[in-house]
C-alpha positions as MATLAB code, in Angstrom:
seq = 'MTRVAVIGAGAMGRNHCRVYREMPGVELIGVADSRLEAASAVAALCGTRPFDDYRSMLSQMRPDAVSVVVPTNLHFEVTLAALDAGCHVLVEKPIASTFDEAEAMVLAARRASKILAVGHIERFNPAVIELKRRLDDGQLGRAFQINARRLGPFPARVRDVGVVIDLATHDLDIFRYVTGSEAVRLYAEAKREVHTSNEDLLTGLVRFDNGVVGVLEINWLTPTKIRELTVTGERGMFRVDYLTQDLYFYENADAGGTSWDALSVLRGVSEGAMTRYQVARVEPLLAELTAFLKAAAGEPAAFVGGEDGIAALRLAHALIESSLKAKPVELVKA';
ca = [
      10.437    5.906   -7.225;
       7.888    3.469   -6.987;
       6.562    2.296  -10.893;
       2.811    1.764  -11.088;
       0.949    0.540  -13.370;
      -2.842   -0.083  -14.032;
      -5.234   -2.723  -15.729;
      -8.639   -1.751  -16.920;
      -9.414    1.473  -18.378;
     -12.673    1.687  -17.558;
     -14.236    4.645  -15.466;
     -12.449    3.077  -12.301;
      -9.395    2.418  -13.956;
      -8.943    6.203  -15.083;
      -9.420    7.050  -11.660;
      -6.950    4.825  -10.308;
      -4.366    6.440  -13.069;
      -5.939    9.961  -12.102;
      -4.744    9.224   -8.321;
      -1.430    7.730   -9.158;
      -0.102   10.241  -11.707;
      -0.744   12.727   -8.912;
       0.875   10.865   -6.022;
       4.517   12.490   -5.046;
       7.101    9.632   -5.643;
       4.867    7.522   -7.912;
       5.521    6.724  -11.867;
       2.688    5.796  -14.046;
       4.458    3.694  -16.329;
       1.565    1.888  -18.238;
      -2.376    1.086  -18.485;
      -3.426   -1.827  -20.165;
      -6.917   -2.498  -21.653;
      -7.830   -5.084  -24.532;
      -9.482   -2.229  -26.382;
      -6.473   -0.328  -27.125;
      -8.423    3.293  -28.162;
      -9.776    3.249  -24.011;
      -6.205    2.659  -23.119;
      -4.996    5.067  -25.631;
      -7.430    8.009  -24.295;
      -6.531    7.442  -20.214;
      -2.681    7.242  -21.036;
      -2.817   10.786  -23.316;
      -4.675   12.105  -20.270;
      -2.280   10.526  -17.680;
       1.180   10.621  -19.325;
       1.933    7.481  -19.654;
       1.776    4.543  -22.128;
      -0.917    2.146  -23.420;
      -1.214   -0.869  -24.043;
      -3.784   -3.483  -25.098;
      -2.007   -7.044  -23.599;
      -1.769   -6.484  -19.855;
       1.101   -9.547  -20.018;
       3.290   -7.547  -22.311;
       2.982   -4.602  -20.256;
       4.126   -6.289  -16.930;
       6.513   -8.080  -18.962;
       8.103   -4.752  -20.658;
       7.447   -2.298  -17.981;
       8.173   -4.713  -14.752;
       6.215   -2.607  -12.391;
       6.418   -2.717   -8.791;
       2.680   -2.266   -7.710;
      -0.081   -2.623   -9.937;
      -4.071   -1.975   -9.896;
      -5.876   -4.709  -11.052;
      -9.472   -2.790  -12.040;
     -11.415   -5.672  -14.719;
     -14.752   -7.237  -14.741;
     -14.785   -9.464  -11.726;
     -14.812  -12.422  -13.716;
     -11.040  -11.401  -14.876;
      -9.714  -10.554  -11.462;
      -8.325  -14.135  -10.768;
      -6.360  -14.789  -13.880;
      -5.168  -11.083  -14.210;
      -3.883  -11.050  -10.327;
      -2.059  -14.082  -10.738;
      -0.588  -12.555  -13.537;
       1.034   -9.816  -11.964;
       1.750  -11.690   -8.681;
       3.594  -14.008  -11.106;
       4.997  -11.504  -12.364;
       6.652  -10.143   -9.093;
       4.245   -6.914   -8.486;
       2.103   -6.215   -5.534;
      -1.278   -6.072   -6.010;
      -4.730   -4.111   -5.664;
      -7.597   -5.564   -7.195;
     -10.555   -4.035   -6.783;
     -13.551   -5.069   -4.712;
     -15.324   -8.115   -5.137;
     -11.712   -9.811   -4.675;
     -13.305  -12.381   -7.529;
     -16.143  -14.027   -8.679;
     -15.734  -17.383   -6.847;
     -14.578  -18.259   -3.245;
     -12.014  -20.852   -4.467;
     -10.640  -18.543   -7.067;
     -10.178  -16.128   -4.176;
      -8.514  -18.418   -1.706;
      -5.768  -19.198   -4.524;
      -5.135  -15.347   -4.947;
      -4.478  -14.865   -1.436;
      -2.245  -18.517   -1.215;
      -0.485  -17.064   -4.112;
       0.240  -13.843   -2.882;
       1.779  -15.438    0.708;
       3.654  -17.505   -2.054;
       5.522  -15.140   -3.590;
       5.586  -12.798   -0.280;
       3.632   -9.976   -2.262;
       0.651   -7.584   -0.935;
      -2.886   -8.775   -1.979;
      -4.845   -5.465   -1.320;
      -8.449   -5.564   -2.056;
     -10.370   -2.184   -3.009;
     -13.120   -1.976   -0.420;
     -13.004    1.664   -0.653;
     -15.764    2.900    1.861;
     -13.077    1.810    4.322;
     -10.638    4.857    3.792;
     -14.034    7.109    3.894;
     -13.138    9.345    6.909;
     -16.725    9.736    7.953;
     -16.654    5.842    8.713;
     -13.245    6.130   10.321;
     -14.576    8.448   12.710;
     -17.443    6.465   13.447;
     -15.419    3.065   14.304;
     -12.858    5.111   16.495;
     -16.415    6.735   18.449;
     -17.991    3.129   19.095;
     -14.669    2.092   19.887;
     -14.126    4.768   22.402;
     -18.035    3.472   23.765;
     -19.605    6.499   22.748;
     -22.618    4.814   21.701;
     -22.909    2.300   24.751;
     -23.799   -1.471   23.197;
     -24.824   -1.284   19.683;
     -27.919   -2.747   18.748;
     -28.306   -2.507   15.119;
     -26.802   -1.418   12.177;
     -28.352   -0.147    8.742;
     -27.179    0.367    5.201;
     -28.484    1.935    2.300;
     -27.076    1.878   -0.898;
     -29.509    2.704   -3.697;
     -29.115    4.039   -7.116;
     -29.363    3.567  -10.749;
     -28.399    0.668  -12.927;
     -24.914    1.358  -14.054;
     -23.938    0.088  -17.405;
     -20.245   -0.787  -16.568;
     -21.344   -4.158  -15.005;
     -22.281   -7.132  -16.663;
     -20.695   -9.984  -14.791;
     -22.348  -10.256  -11.734;
     -25.310   -8.919   -9.766;
     -26.073   -5.881   -7.125;
     -24.983   -8.425   -4.168;
     -21.454   -9.226   -5.472;
     -20.977   -5.728   -6.807;
     -22.422   -3.251   -4.317;
     -23.390   -5.423   -1.244;
     -19.900   -6.423   -0.365;
     -19.559   -2.980    0.509;
     -21.346   -2.949    3.134;
     -20.978   -6.793    4.369;
     -17.486   -5.345    4.382;
     -18.091   -2.044    6.322;
     -20.436   -4.383    8.756;
     -17.886   -6.241   10.095;
     -15.113   -3.432   10.256;
     -17.489   -1.431   12.201;
     -19.256   -4.251   14.749;
     -15.642   -5.794   15.115;
     -17.922   -9.007   14.843;
     -18.373  -12.136   12.507;
     -22.132  -12.967   10.722;
     -23.545  -15.984   12.030;
     -26.975  -16.034   10.221;
     -28.408  -14.206    7.023;
     -31.388  -14.121    5.334;
     -32.079  -12.407    1.921;
     -34.656  -11.706   -0.513;
     -33.360  -10.386   -3.853;
     -35.187   -9.840   -7.251;
     -34.864   -9.203  -10.976;
     -36.839   -6.390  -11.913;
     -34.255   -4.526  -14.533;
     -31.587   -6.113  -15.108;
     -30.686   -8.646  -17.964;
     -29.506  -11.278  -16.107;
     -28.634  -10.982  -12.312;
     -30.564   -9.785   -9.516;
     -30.816   -5.870   -9.268;
     -32.689   -5.782   -5.552;
     -31.638   -7.289   -2.514;
     -33.316   -6.556    1.092;
     -30.993   -8.686    3.646;
     -31.017   -9.486    7.342;
     -27.133  -10.334    9.253;
     -27.231  -11.529   12.870;
     -23.456  -11.219   14.004;
     -21.651  -13.113   16.939;
     -22.515   -9.875   19.399;
     -25.694   -9.748   18.958;
     -25.942   -6.769   16.345;
     -28.447   -6.878   13.493;
     -27.744   -5.379   10.149;
     -30.005   -4.840    7.522;
     -29.036   -4.410    3.807;
     -30.770   -2.217    1.382;
     -29.229   -2.661   -1.739;
     -30.646   -1.604   -5.694;
     -29.863   -0.563   -8.803;
     -33.303    0.478   -9.437;
     -33.817    3.925   -7.481;
     -32.900    7.147   -9.605;
     -31.171    8.719   -7.420;
     -27.890    7.866   -5.496;
     -27.898    7.160   -1.831;
     -24.836    5.891    0.107;
     -25.803    5.975    3.815;
     -25.087    3.806    6.865;
     -26.489    3.909   10.769;
     -25.385    2.743   13.844;
     -28.186    2.338   16.929;
     -27.257    1.426   20.296;
     -28.117    2.362   24.112;
     -26.981    6.567   23.950;
     -28.850    7.099   20.259;
     -27.888    6.806   16.829;
     -24.802    7.476   14.245;
     -25.395    8.325   10.733;
     -23.080    8.310    8.074;
     -23.471    9.617    4.544;
     -20.893    8.386    2.644;
     -21.739   10.459   -0.182;
     -20.283   13.995    1.612;
     -18.386   12.406    4.440;
     -20.755   13.798    7.254;
     -20.978   12.170   10.304;
     -24.012   13.106   12.757;
     -24.873   11.612   15.929;
     -28.652   11.527   17.285;
     -28.587   11.567   21.278;
     -30.915    9.561   22.803;
     -32.231   12.393   25.276;
     -33.013    9.023   28.085;
     -29.896    8.166   28.313;
     -28.245   11.253   28.408;
     -25.411   11.799   31.207;
     -26.293    7.746   32.441;
     -23.581    5.873   33.711;
     -22.009    2.757   31.820;
     -23.623    0.281   34.638;
     -27.270    2.095   34.705;
     -27.706    1.496   30.851;
     -28.215   -1.871   31.686;
     -31.496   -0.779   32.872;
     -32.231    2.051   30.256;
     -35.516    3.756   30.550;
     -36.294    4.465   27.349;
     -35.350    6.274   24.524;
     -36.323    9.630   23.506;
     -35.086   12.682   21.515;
     -32.166   14.480   22.141;
     -29.713   16.873   20.659;
     -28.386   16.440   17.275;
     -24.483   16.882   16.387;
     -22.588   17.169   13.185;
     -18.956   16.480   13.630;
     -16.341   18.063   12.056;
     -14.589   15.505    9.556;
     -11.588   16.276    7.209;
     -12.790   15.034    4.281;
      -9.969   13.538    1.856;
     -10.319   11.013   -1.241;
     -11.218    7.917   -0.528;
      -8.964    6.397   -3.058;
      -6.134    8.534   -2.710;
      -5.792    7.397    1.184;
      -6.364    3.319    0.163;
      -4.182    3.875   -2.697;
      -1.404    5.352   -0.335;
      -2.087    2.674    2.209;
      -1.699    0.058   -0.397;
       2.054    1.127   -1.386;
       3.044    1.651    1.857;
       1.876   -1.632    2.740;
       4.017   -2.819   -0.707;
       7.180   -0.588    0.514;
       6.877   -2.413    3.837;
       5.924    0.191    6.059;
       2.931   -0.020    8.294;
      -0.115    0.570    7.153;
      -4.131   -0.302    7.353;
      -4.714   -1.698    4.158;
      -7.650   -3.953    3.196;
      -6.061   -7.824    2.787;
      -6.960  -10.834    0.844;
      -8.744  -12.302    3.371;
     -10.979   -9.503    4.701;
     -11.816   -9.519    0.571;
     -12.520  -13.251    1.338;
     -15.346  -12.792    4.318;
     -17.198  -10.131    2.275;
     -17.478  -12.961   -0.344;
     -18.334  -15.352    1.119;
     -21.313  -13.204    2.837;
     -22.609  -12.166   -0.659;
     -22.397  -15.641   -1.723;
     -24.381  -16.791    1.465;
     -26.764  -13.835    0.310;
     -27.500  -15.047   -3.032;
     -28.129  -18.522   -1.681;
     -30.527  -17.375    1.041;
     -32.551  -15.743   -1.359;
     -32.243  -18.762   -4.006;
     -33.517  -20.949   -1.251;
     -35.800  -18.577    0.038;
     -34.407  -19.893    4.301;
     -32.070  -18.612    6.284;
     -27.990  -19.815    6.087;
     -26.216  -20.432    9.265;
     -22.673  -19.473    8.996;
     -20.068  -21.569   10.151;
     -16.676  -20.061   11.421;
     -14.143  -20.223    8.922;
];
């Protein structure tokens, strides 16, 4: 039986507790939050013990693995404490507030010989996984452009970071995952319209070393939730709806039946058939936590590690830098 605990009893922390509670072979032994009433409410729903001090919970309950689901500016402190207590850690994205903190967290996990996973949950969306499989199989031919639209209302839960760190990190990670490439240059325009202290709108461009151009449209200003990813290439366009876990392919009729060699002199683009692929729906958080606990147990598992979390954070900070300086940022390979 794997003993797990959750630090943070906000909306996402409640979801971690719920999923852990339902997983076979897993015992949820505690939930901690500085607001005891919040921890108590979640504990009552999930049949576990509440704590108002996560350090006390770590020392008393000695969990094998911990989810860190606290505000971003606390990720560093809480993660290091959990690693020091001998726990494997899944920290929600973004990995940390600063690059230096993130690097220190990865180093601490390495020294402790513990798993440090980062909650880039879109990697576990089955539509994204199927998209990646089809791209790797060559169904699209050469990819030209990848677009992400992540729009919706302002979330009251976020107070310490803006839309770039909170939301764009999702898509920056997916861009790297789907293209299998690293960014070399980016440019961003960001604005603060409603958010009291940080940017709430981003339009960004990211150039990858394989030639793919990424386009980001992110905001907290749209009164409906949109989560969409498209990849355009020689044979057409894939579209993912993150919310419904649907994957579509819009065929370029001019490329239909064309051999791979002939694609280098593609005649043009015209509208072809649209296919909606059958994708078995799963809860991404369940898939993410399952992979995390498998890795913690020493089993093969495709979790998102600290280095990937650092890469997404580095790109997010570069977007902010570009928007502040009003000029492109050239990226040096790590």
